[in-house]
N, C-alpha and C positions, 0 to 999 in steps of 0.2 A: 431775875429781874426782867421784866417785860420789855420789848422792843417798842420803841416810839413808832406811831404812825407817820409814815412820810407824806409830805403834801406832793400831788402830782403836778409835773412840770409842763404838761401836755394840755392844750385847751381842749375843752369839752366839744366833742362832735357837733355840727350844727343841726338844727332839728330835722331839715332834709338833706342829711348828710351825702354828699357826692360819692365818698368811698362805699357807703353802704348799698347806694343804687348800683354803682357799676359791680360791686362784688356780688349783689343780688342776682345780677343778670349773668356774669359768667361762672358763678359759683354753683349754677345748677348742674345736674349730672349731663354729661355729654355736650354741653353748650360750648365748652372751649374746643372740643373735638371738631364740631360742627363748624365753627369759625376757623380753625385751622385748616380743614378741607376746602372751605369755601376761598381761602386765601391764595389757592392756586387757579382760581376762575370759576365760572358758572358752573353748577353740577345739578343735574336732574336728580329727584328723589330717589329713584333706584339706584343712582350712582352712589349718592351719600350712603344709601343702606348698604351697599357692597363695600364701601370703604370701611365702614364701622361695623365690624362683625360684633354681635352681641346685642346691639340696640334693637329694641322693638319698633315696628312701625308706628305705634301709638306715641311712643315717647318721642320719635324723630319728629313726627307731625306737631305734637306739642312745642318741642324746643324751637322747630322752624317758625311756628305761629308766634311764640314770644319774640324771637329775634325780629320777626317782620314788624310785629306792634311796637317794639322799641326802636325800630330805625336802623337797626344794625344790618338787616338782611332785606333784600328785595325779591319779589315773587313774581315771574312772568310766565303767562300761560303761552305756550308755543302752538301756532296755528298747523297742528298736526293731526291726523286722524289715527287712533283717537287722541285728544288733546293731551299734550304733555306739559309739564310745569317745570320751570327751571329756577334755581335760587342763586344769589349773587350777594357778595358783600357790598353795602353801600359804603359813601364816605366815611360815615360813623363807625362801619364796621372794620374799614381798613385802619381806623385810628386806633383800634383795640390791639392790632397786631403786634406792636413794639411791646406791650404789655404782657401779652401771651408768649412771645418769644422770651421775653426776661424770665418769666416763670418757669418755661422749659429749661433754660439755662440754669437755674437755681435747682431745679428737679434733677437735672444731670449731676450738678455738685452734691446734692444729698444724697443721691444714688451712691456715688463715689465715696462718699464718706461713710455710708452705713456699710459699703462692701469692705472699705478698709478695717472698720470696726470688727467685722465678723472675720476677716481674715487674721486679725491681732487677738481675737477672744479664744483662750484656751477652751478645747472641746469639754463637754461636761463628762464628769466620771460615770462610768456605766454604774448602774444600780445592780445590787446583789440580786440574782436570781433567788426565786423562793415564793411562797406563797403569801400574798398580800393580806393582812389582817385589816379590816376596816372596823372603826369604832362607832358604835351607835350613840 
């Protein structure tokens, strides 16, 4: 017997869904990390690059521009020789921090849950040694 299709009890998202807008911003690669590091105070480009090993200069530049365009981060050119640029969170950027901290807390819980599952899962039985025969 086939199961009946249930009706959804949640309202459909709005055409310009705020959840989609927020997640499209912080869902980008490295973006939450940049916001996290800027939460400690203003940082220069080279400092952010050193904080986040593995990110390329190109991607860091793109993400910082996106954060600046969306009003999450500000960019200030410092009067030094050569000129230096400093990035900081705006008020809107600081508003994102509780959400990012909550995501971090849930991430710790997920990692703990995964670790407990790995600790309780019996190891796989070793496969018998011998030649492998592949079938075509």
